[in-house]
Backbone as CSV, one residue per row, in Angstrom:
resi,resn,N_x,N_y,N_z,CA_x,CA_y,CA_z,C_x,C_y,C_z
1,UNK,-81.071,-123.160,-66.496,-80.177,-124.297,-66.648,-79.058,-123.986,-67.647
2,UNK,-79.426,-123.381,-68.783,-78.442,-123.015,-69.805,-77.398,-122.069,-69.229
3,UNK,-77.837,-121.183,-68.325,-76.917,-120.226,-67.719,-75.906,-120.932,-66.828
4,UNK,-76.337,-121.975,-66.101,-75.406,-122.737,-65.279,-74.379,-123.451,-66.142
5,UNK,-74.792,-123.906,-67.312,-73.854,-124.553,-68.242,-72.822,-123.531,-68.712
6,UNK,-73.269,-122.331,-69.028,-72.326,-121.279,-69.431,-71.349,-120.967,-68.307
7,UNK,-71.860,-120.876,-67.108,-71.013,-120.590,-65.959,-70.009,-121.720,-65.743
8,UNK,-70.468,-122.967,-65.794,-69.567,-124.111,-65.605,-68.525,-124.176,-66.709
9,UNK,-68.951,-124.068,-67.962,-68.000,-124.146,-69.076,-67.054,-122.952,-69.094
10,UNK,-67.583,-121.772,-68.828,-66.743,-120.574,-68.817,-65.700,-120.610,-67.718
11,UNK,-66.122,-120.991,-66.510,-65.169,-121.049,-65.403,-64.148,-122.160,-65.625
12,UNK,-64.578,-123.275,-66.218,-63.636,-124.355,-66.533,-62.605,-123.879,-67.554
13,UNK,-63.059,-123.178,-68.589,-62.133,-122.663,-69.603,-61.174,-121.644,-69.000
14,UNK,-61.667,-120.797,-68.108,-60.794,-119.838,-67.427,-59.747,-120.569,-66.578
15,UNK,-60.173,-121.604,-65.872,-59.239,-122.367,-65.033,-58.202,-123.083,-65.891
16,UNK,-58.634,-123.666,-66.996,-57.701,-124.361,-67.898,-56.674,-123.394,-68.452
17,UNK,-57.097,-122.191,-68.808,-56.122,-121.226,-69.332,-55.204,-120.725,-68.223
18,UNK,-55.687,-120.678,-66.998,-54.796,-120.379,-65.875,-53.703,-121.430,-65.776
19,UNK,-54.084,-122.690,-65.934,-53.100,-123.785,-65.934,-52.172,-123.657,-67.143
20,UNK,-52.707,-123.211,-68.284,-51.865,-122.996,-69.470,-50.840,-121.892,-69.208
21,UNK,-51.248,-120.833,-68.506,-50.291,-119.781,-68.133,-49.193,-120.361,-67.255
22,UNK,-49.573,-121.227,-66.308,-48.580,-121.883,-65.457,-47.616,-122.688,-66.323
23,UNK,-48.160,-123.460,-67.260,-47.316,-124.270,-68.154,-46.357,-123.420,-68.963
24,UNK,-46.851,-122.299,-69.490,-45.995,-121.402,-70.259,-44.888,-120.849,-69.371
25,UNK,-45.234,-120.469,-68.146,-44.233,-119.952,-67.211,-43.179,-120.986,-66.865
26,UNK,-43.596,-122.245,-66.699,-42.646,-123.318,-66.405,-41.705,-123.529,-67.589
27,UNK,-42.252,-123.530,-68.794,-41.400,-123.665,-69.993,-40.443,-122.484,-70.081
28,UNK,-40.937,-121.295,-69.815,-40.117,-120.084,-69.820,-38.971,-120.222,-68.825
29,UNK,-39.274,-120.739,-67.635,-38.268,-120.941,-66.591,-37.223,-121.973,-67.021
30,UNK,-37.684,-123.114,-67.478,-36.763,-124.178,-67.896,-35.899,-123.720,-69.062
31,UNK,-36.517,-123.011,-70.010,-35.776,-122.535,-71.189,-34.601,-121.658,-70.779
32,UNK,-34.752,-120.915,-69.694,-33.670,-120.061,-69.213,-32.415,-120.870,-68.894
33,UNK,-32.598,-122.078,-68.402,-31.458,-122.885,-67.970,-30.974,-123.888,-69.015
34,UNK,-31.858,-124.347,-69.894,-31.454,-125.391,-70.840,-31.701,-125.023,-72.301
35,UNK,-32.317,-123.887,-72.566,-32.633,-123.505,-73.938,-31.415,-123.043,-74.706
36,UNK,-31.521,-123.138,-76.003,-30.415,-122.732,-76.860,-30.378,-121.241,-77.137
37,UNK,-31.505,-120.583,-76.969,-31.558,-119.147,-77.215,-31.789,-118.400,-75.924
38,UNK,-32.300,-117.187,-76.067,-32.549,-116.365,-74.890,-33.896,-116.703,-74.247
39,UNK,-34.890,-116.950,-75.077,-36.197,-117.410,-74.606,-36.939,-117.990,-75.797
40,UNK,-38.125,-118.478,-75.585,-38.896,-119.069,-76.680,-39.010,-118.087,-77.840
41,UNK,-38.570,-118.507,-79.002,-38.680,-117.679,-80.190,-37.642,-116.580,-80.322
42,UNK,-36.696,-116.501,-79.405,-35.639,-115.489,-79.473,-34.303,-116.224,-79.402
43,UNK,-33.753,-116.539,-80.573,-32.501,-117.303,-80.617,-31.277,-116.407,-80.509
44,UNK,-31.370,-115.195,-81.045,-30.257,-114.241,-80.964,-30.803,-112.857,-80.645
45,UNK,-29.928,-112.016,-80.152,-30.261,-110.597,-79.974,-29.264,-109.824,-80.819
46,UNK,-29.772,-109.185,-81.859,-28.933,-108.475,-82.838,-27.819,-109.367,-83.373
47,UNK,-28.150,-110.629,-83.620,-27.199,-111.572,-84.186,-26.255,-112.210,-83.186
48,UNK,-26.342,-111.837,-81.928,-25.459,-112.379,-80.889,-26.174,-113.545,-80.202
49,UNK,-25.511,-114.687,-80.149,-26.079,-115.852,-79.481,-25.826,-115.776,-77.979
50,UNK,-26.476,-116.651,-77.271,-26.275,-116.760,-75.819,-24.815,-117.083,-75.499
51,UNK,-24.260,-118.035,-76.226,-22.871,-118.449,-75.996,-21.910,-117.296,-76.271
52,UNK,-22.139,-116.529,-77.334,-21.270,-115.398,-77.649,-21.361,-114.322,-76.565
53,UNK,-22.575,-114.038,-76.107,-22.741,-113.040,-75.056,-22.019,-113.488,-73.778
54,UNK,-22.086,-114.770,-73.501,-21.434,-115.297,-72.299,-19.910,-115.149,-72.363
55,UNK,-19.332,-115.157,-73.561,-17.870,-115.041,-73.666,-17.382,-113.618,-73.409
56,UNK,-18.162,-112.604,-73.827,-17.649,-111.243,-73.628,-18.423,-110.414,-72.599
57,UNK,-19.600,-110.822,-72.161,-20.344,-110.111,-71.108,-21.170,-111.100,-70.293
58,UNK,-20.538,-111.989,-69.534,-21.296,-112.989,-68.781,-22.243,-112.373,-67.750
59,UNK,-21.887,-111.237,-67.191,-22.762,-110.600,-66.198,-24.090,-110.178,-66.830
60,UNK,-24.039,-109.709,-68.077,-25.268,-109.317,-68.772,-26.139,-110.551,-69.011
61,UNK,-25.532,-111.655,-69.400,-26.280,-112.896,-69.615,-26.920,-113.358,-68.302
62,UNK,-26.174,-113.265,-67.206,-26.732,-113.661,-65.915,-27.859,-112.720,-65.482
63,UNK,-27.730,-111.454,-65.814,-28.795,-110.498,-65.496,-30.055,-110.814,-66.298
64,UNK,-29.885,-111.134,-67.580,-31.028,-111.531,-68.416,-31.681,-112.775,-67.820
65,UNK,-30.870,-113.731,-67.387,-31.401,-114.933,-66.758,-32.183,-114.613,-65.492
66,UNK,-31.657,-113.685,-64.706,-32.338,-113.247,-63.481,-33.717,-112.679,-63.821
67,UNK,-33.790,-111.854,-64.847,-35.072,-111.283,-65.260,-36.021,-112.350,-65.787
68,UNK,-35.478,-113.345,-66.491,-36.322,-114.423,-67.015,-36.903,-115.274,-65.887
69,UNK,-36.108,-115.536,-64.871,-36.619,-116.299,-63.728,-37.721,-115.510,-63.031
70,UNK,-37.514,-114.225,-62.835,-38.534,-113.381,-62.200,-39.802,-113.314,-63.056
71,UNK,-39.637,-113.170,-64.367,-40.790,-113.136,-65.269,-41.553,-114.452,-65.214
72,UNK,-40.825,-115.563,-65.263,-41.460,-116.876,-65.175,-42.233,-117.017,-63.872
73,UNK,-41.648,-116.539,-62.788,-42.318,-116.624,-61.488,-43.642,-115.868,-61.498
74,UNK,-43.655,-114.677,-62.096,-44.897,-113.911,-62.141,-45.909,-114.504,-63.110
75,UNK,-45.465,-115.098,-64.194,-46.394,-115.784,-65.105,-47.025,-116.981,-64.388
76,UNK,-46.200,-117.752,-63.699,-46.694,-118.923,-62.972,-47.648,-118.504,-61.852
77,UNK,-47.271,-117.502,-61.078,-48.131,-117.086,-59.960,-49.444,-116.479,-60.453
78,UNK,-49.420,-115.747,-61.548,-50.658,-115.209,-62.110,-51.544,-116.350,-62.603
79,UNK,-50.940,-117.332,-63.271,-51.708,-118.490,-63.727,-52.339,-119.247,-62.578
80,UNK,-51.591,-119.403,-61.500,-52.114,-120.077,-60.306,-53.294,-119.301,-59.724
81,UNK,-53.154,-117.996,-59.612,-54.237,-117.164,-59.074,-55.468,-117.225,-59.970
82,UNK,-55.276,-117.123,-61.269,-56.399,-117.164,-62.211,-57.102,-118.517,-62.145
83,UNK,-56.341,-119.601,-62.139,-56.939,-120.932,-62.081,-57.732,-121.121,-60.786
84,UNK,-57.166,-120.714,-59.657,-57.853,-120.871,-58.379,-59.096,-119.987,-58.293
85,UNK,-58.986,-118.746,-58.734,-60.147,-117.859,-58.725,-61.267,-118.416,-59.601
86,UNK,-60.914,-118.913,-60.777,-61.922,-119.459,-61.690,-62.570,-120.710,-61.115
87,UNK,-61.755,-121.603,-60.567,-62.264,-122.886,-60.097,-63.071,-122.757,-58.803
88,UNK,-62.603,-121.917,-57.884,-63.259,-121.844,-56.582,-64.214,-120.666,-56.423
89,UNK,-64.065,-119.622,-57.225,-64.942,-118.465,-57.079,-65.872,-118.264,-58.252
90,UNK,-65.308,-118.187,-59.454,-66.125,-117.947,-60.641,-67.133,-119.073,-60.814
91,UNK,-66.709,-120.295,-60.598,-67.591,-121.455,-60.775,-68.804,-121.375,-59.846
92,UNK,-68.655,-120.696,-58.721,-69.775,-120.505,-57.787,-70.609,-119.275,-58.133
93,UNK,-70.219,-118.559,-59.187,-70.970,-117.384,-59.597,-70.582,-116.113,-58.880
94,UNK,-69.389,-116.078,-58.300,-68.948,-114.915,-57.535,-68.279,-113.890,-58.460
95,UNK,-68.939,-112.769,-58.602,-68.472,-111.727,-59.520,-67.111,-111.175,-59.106
96,UNK,-66.836,-111.059,-57.811,-65.549,-110.546,-57.357,-64.411,-111.442,-57.857
97,UNK,-64.615,-112.753,-57.863,-63.580,-113.679,-58.325,-63.372,-113.524,-59.833
98,UNK,-64.471,-113.370,-60.562,-64.382,-113.169,-62.019,-63.617,-111.877,-62.309
99,UNK,-63.987,-110.802,-61.619,-63.348,-109.500,-61.837,-61.858,-109.561,-61.514
100,UNK,-61.503,-110.225,-60.430,-60.100,-110.323,-60.041,-59.308,-111.157,-61.038
101,UNK,-59.856,-112.270,-61.493,-59.169,-113.120,-62.482,-58.960,-112.369,-63.792
102,UNK,-59.983,-111.658,-64.225,-59.868,-110.889,-65.479,-58.870,-109.744,-65.298
103,UNK,-58.954,-109.033,-64.194,-58.042,-107.903,-63.966,-56.591,-108.360,-63.911
104,UNK,-56.327,-109.463,-63.224,-54.949,-109.968,-63.134,-54.410,-110.314,-64.519
105,UNK,-55.234,-110.937,-65.329,-54.800,-111.313,-66.677,-54.609,-110.093,-67.565
106,UNK,-55.551,-109.167,-67.504,-55.481,-107.974,-68.354,-54.270,-107.123,-68.000
107,UNK,-54.018,-106.924,-66.721,-52.869,-106.109,-66.309,-51.574,-106.739,-66.822
108,UNK,-51.421,-108.038,-66.615,-50.209,-108.717,-67.071,-50.008,-108.610,-68.569
109,UNK,-51.056,-108.885,-69.324,-50.938,-108.844,-70.779,-50.808,-107.418,-71.310
110,UNK,-51.543,-106.495,-70.715,-51.490,-105.102,-71.177,-50.116,-104.487,-70.970
111,UNK,-49.413,-104.925,-69.932,-48.072,-104.398,-69.699,-47.014,-105.129,-70.517
112,UNK,-47.181,-106.419,-70.728,-46.137,-107.220,-71.378,-46.187,-107.193,-72.903
113,UNK,-47.367,-107.227,-73.476,-47.452,-107.399,-74.934,-47.028,-106.198,-75.773
114,UNK,-47.316,-104.969,-75.393,-46.952,-103.845,-76.268,-45.467,-103.762,-76.620
115,UNK,-44.593,-104.159,-75.725,-43.147,-104.105,-76.008,-42.778,-104.929,-77.243
116,UNK,-43.553,-105.948,-77.529,-43.255,-106.820,-78.669,-43.521,-106.140,-80.004
117,UNK,-44.272,-105.064,-80.000,-44.617,-104.377,-81.245,-43.710,-103.175,-81.523
118,UNK,-42.735,-102.935,-80.657,-41.811,-101.821,-80.856,-40.640,-102.198,-81.757
119,UNK,-40.538,-103.460,-82.122,-39.502,-103.947,-83.032,-38.090,-103.649,-82.510
120,UNK,-37.891,-103.856,-81.211,-36.595,-103.591,-80.602,-35.629,-104.764,-80.749
121,UNK,-36.161,-105.948,-81.001,-35.343,-107.138,-81.229,-36.161,-108.099,-82.077
122,UNK,-35.479,-109.000,-82.754,-36.212,-109.926,-83.616,-36.591,-111.176,-82.836
123,UNK,-37.759,-111.681,-83.152,-38.234,-112.910,-82.524,-39.228,-113.601,-83.447
124,UNK,-39.360,-114.894,-83.244,-40.318,-115.688,-83.994,-41.686,-115.485,-83.340
125,UNK,-42.580,-114.831,-84.064,-43.884,-114.474,-83.513,-44.673,-115.702,-83.072
126,UNK,-44.593,-116.784,-83.832,-45.401,-117.964,-83.534,-44.953,-118.627,-82.238
127,UNK,-43.663,-118.899,-82.095,-43.209,-119.591,-80.885,-43.093,-118.653,-79.689
128,UNK,-42.837,-117.380,-79.935,-42.664,-116.444,-78.831,-44.008,-116.007,-78.239
129,UNK,-44.953,-115.637,-79.085,-46.225,-115.110,-78.602,-47.423,-116.023,-78.861
130,UNK,-47.276,-116.971,-79.758,-48.392,-117.846,-80.123,-49.077,-118.510,-78.947
131,UNK,-48.324,-119.156,-78.048,-48.999,-119.815,-76.919,-49.787,-118.847,-76.032
132,UNK,-49.257,-117.663,-75.815,-49.963,-116.695,-74.967,-51.206,-116.164,-75.668
133,UNK,-51.114,-115.897,-76.974,-52.295,-115.437,-77.698,-53.382,-116.506,-77.719
134,UNK,-53.006,-117.752,-77.912,-53.982,-118.836,-77.903,-54.658,-118.933,-76.531
135,UNK,-53.868,-118.922,-75.475,-54.432,-118.983,-74.122,-55.312,-117.767,-73.844
136,UNK,-54.909,-116.606,-74.330,-55.691,-115.385,-74.107,-57.036,-115.471,-74.803
137,UNK,-57.052,-115.961,-76.038,-58.320,-116.115,-76.761,-59.246,-117.068,-76.007
138,UNK,-58.710,-118.191,-75.555,-59.520,-119.145,-74.801,-59.997,-118.540,-73.479
139,UNK,-59.135,-117.766,-72.838,-59.509,-117.112,-71.589,-60.661,-116.137,-71.804
140,UNK,-60.576,-115.336,-72.865,-61.634,-114.356,-73.146,-62.964,-115.065,-73.405
141,UNK,-62.927,-116.142,-74.182,-64.156,-116.908,-74.440,-64.721,-117.428,-73.119
142,UNK,-63.868,-118.021,-72.290,-64.314,-118.525,-71.001,-64.854,-117.428,-70.107
143,UNK,-64.160,-116.296,-70.065,-64.594,-115.188,-69.220,-65.953,-114.652,-69.666
144,UNK,-66.168,-114.553,-70.976,-67.460,-114.066,-71.470,-68.580,-115.055,-71.169
145,UNK,-68.324,-116.343,-71.357,-69.319,-117.359,-71.009,-69.646,-117.309,-69.523
146,UNK,-68.606,-117.262,-68.708,-68.814,-117.228,-67.256,-69.588,-115.983,-66.837
147,UNK,-69.273,-114.846,-67.435,-69.973,-113.614,-67.087,-71.453,-113.715,-67.438
148,UNK,-71.762,-114.302,-68.586,-73.168,-114.509,-68.938,-73.857,-115.367,-67.886
149,UNK,-73.188,-116.416,-67.450,-73.753,-117.282,-66.417,-73.898,-116.574,-65.085
150,UNK,-72.904,-115.780,-64.705,-72.967,-115.039,-63.437,-74.123,-114.055,-63.463
151,UNK,-74.263,-113.340,-64.560,-75.360,-112.365,-64.664,-76.715,-113.050,-64.581
152,UNK,-76.835,-114.193,-65.226,-78.108,-114.911,-65.200,-78.405,-115.465,-63.812
153,UNK,-77.388,-115.990,-63.135,-77.572,-116.539,-61.788,-77.923,-115.423,-60.816
154,UNK,-77.384,-114.237,-61.050,-77.614,-113.112,-60.150,-78.986,-112.480,-60.278
155,UNK,-79.769,-112.866,-61.314,-81.103,-112.297,-61.482,-82.010,-112.760,-60.347
156,UNK,-82.841,-111.880,-59.852,-83.749,-112.298,-58.785,-84.769,-113.304,-59.322
157,UNK,-85.035,-114.312,-58.526,-86.022,-115.315,-58.911,-87.416,-114.735,-58.717
158,UNK,-88.365,-115.220,-59.498,-89.727,-114.692,-59.426,-90.701,-115.765,-58.960
159,UNK,-90.210,-116.719,-58.211,-91.102,-117.758,-57.720,-91.858,-117.260,-56.509
160,UNK,-92.952,-117.918,-56.199,-93.742,-117.511,-55.037,-92.967,-117.750,-53.750
161,UNK,-92.093,-118.762,-53.732,-91.279,-119.039,-52.537,-90.372,-117.846,-52.254
162,UNK,-89.738,-117.281,-53.301,-88.876,-116.131,-53.120,-89.673,-114.947,-52.609
163,UNK,-90.861,-114.751,-53.171,-91.689,-113.629,-52.741,-92.084,-113.802,-51.283
164,UNK,-92.395,-115.027,-50.882,-92.766,-115.294,-49.506,-91.604,-115.055,-48.563
165,UNK,-90.405,-115.525,-48.966,-89.246,-115.379,-48.124,-88.796,-113.935,-47.977
166,UNK,-89.034,-113.140,-49.017,-88.542,-111.777,-48.955,-89.598,-110.783,-48.458
167,UNK,-90.815,-111.235,-48.262,-91.866,-110.330,-47.788,-91.613,-109.971,-46.319
168,UNK,-91.853,-108.719,-45.956,-91.643,-108.325,-44.561,-92.631,-109.041,-43.648
169,UNK,-92.164,-109.384,-42.459,-93.031,-110.042,-41.472,-93.809,-108.997,-40.700
170,UNK,-95.044,-109.358,-40.329,-95.864,-108.382,-39.553,-95.371,-108.228,-38.138
């Protein structure tokens, strides 16, 4: 019973963080069109504001916007996939769904986060990365809980009914 609770709570937490990824992607998308800076936590690039860049290199600003829309789309689609996998597969104890949800999240984060530590541009760590780190921590907790539940559910039962059902027929 405790294992089912872990599976339910873990898969719910994974699904909620998938929805949080969607929310972050939507904010990222909206910020591209109405935000004052380049993205959350990035108000200037080497002291140049969005408005200043638009006056002397509008094509570069539009290209940055194009990349932000594409990035937002992939954040949103990954969040959607993670939420659906967690809610419809992980919650049922399906290891393939758990593995796919974890792999999708790990690949996205493993590719995106290291660039932030190269110090190529200045950004506010809290507003730029804080929401993703918080969601990632919650996702990891949920994934570990769910995995414990999946492993426990996957154990063979030792009841006499199971032994009877699995015994070869004469």
